[in-house]
C-alpha positions, 0 to 999 in steps of 0.5 A: 555488805551490799551485792555491788560491794561483795561483786568488787571484792571478788574482782579484786581477788581475781585480778590478785588471781591473774597476777599470779599467773604470771609467775605460775607461767614462768615457773613452769615454762622453767621446766615445760617448753612454752609452746606446748605449755600454751597448748596443753593448757587450753586445751584442757580448759576447753575440754572442761568447757565443753561439757557445759555447751555440747548442746549449744555446739551442735545446734550452732552453723558450720559457718558460725564454727569456722568464724570461731576457729579463726577467732582462735587463731588470734587468741592463740597468736597473742598467747603463744607471743605473750609466752614467749615474751615471758620467756625471755624477759625478767621483767614481768610487771613491765611486761604487764603494763605493756600488755595493759595498752591492748585494751587502749589499741581497741577503739583505735583497731575498731576505727581501721576495720569497722569505722568506728570512730573512737571517744575524744578523750581516747586521743588524749591519752594515746599520746600519754600511753606512747611518752609511758613506752618510751620512758620502760625503753630508756636506758642510757638511751633509746634501748627497745629489749625483744620481750618488750616488742614481743609484749608489745606485739601481743597487745596488739593482736589482742586487740584485734582480737577483742574487735572481734571476738566482740562481734562473733559474740553477738551470734554465737553462745558465749560458751560455745564460742569460748569453748572452741577458741580455746580448743583452737589455741590448745591445737596450734600450741600442741602443734608448734610445740611438736613442730619446734620445740624438744618435749623432756623425757621427764618432767619433774612434778613440781612444774606440774603443780605450777601447771595445775595452779596455771590450768584451774586456778589462774585460767578456770577460777578466774574465768569463773571468779570475773563472770560473777562478779560482773553479773553484779558490778557496773562494767564501768567500775569492773573496768577500772578495777581491772586496771588493778592486773598490772601493778599487782603483778609488779609487785609479785614480780620483786617479790618473787625474783626481786626485779628492780625497778628503775626511775626512769621504768616507775614513770614509765608503768605511771603515765601507761597508768594514768593513761588508762584511767585516763580512757576508762573514766572518760576523761573525768580524772581531768575534770577533777583536777581541773576543779581544783 
């Protein structure tokens, strides 16, 4: 088996672990405040990374640290809106497909913020994705749920974060940038929890097990698997494999929570998936259909 094939298998398994993270998170917040969960999870994750980047962190300038912290504020906003959407949603699979649109929004945000014009295929993919979103909201007429709007807001913030994160990764080591962002997210989450949430006197042991699975498997292990795989696989192939995450999330949500997918929601998710594949293959999918 070639190294690229092994990397592809690892990355596919990584998307499964990432999809499981949605279930782990949903189960954890049944007994733990959502913001507190995000704060504690990412604060612990930042401490795990600290020993590996402590030297580089000490050498970093205050300007770079401040920039990384500002990007961390964007990440905190994205993750807190994500966990809030999960806490009020009964359709995790649908939310995963809406959230996957963040990668399609990245070029549009880059165009607005940094005057980087999107590829031509973007203008073909975007209307298809919008039609897909419309189908998700058709329930006896146009009706957008609160969770759908929060997932959509989350996707927009993630797209903004992706652009700024890419910019500042040019001047800061990746581990330092990641560690600072996770730390800031943890601090903001814990602060928001202290201000707006009621911390239960006692948290059941089963909730701590779900929390451990979310922190160790869906955060640490997923990061290691994704980083390892991306060293041996082409970025274009990796991007296509990452599209599997919302598909696994739908399947797990149907199996675990008995989520019901109506015909219009299946059409909506399919259109969003098609728009992502179309964009990430630079329109080659359309060329294939033309040849046939």
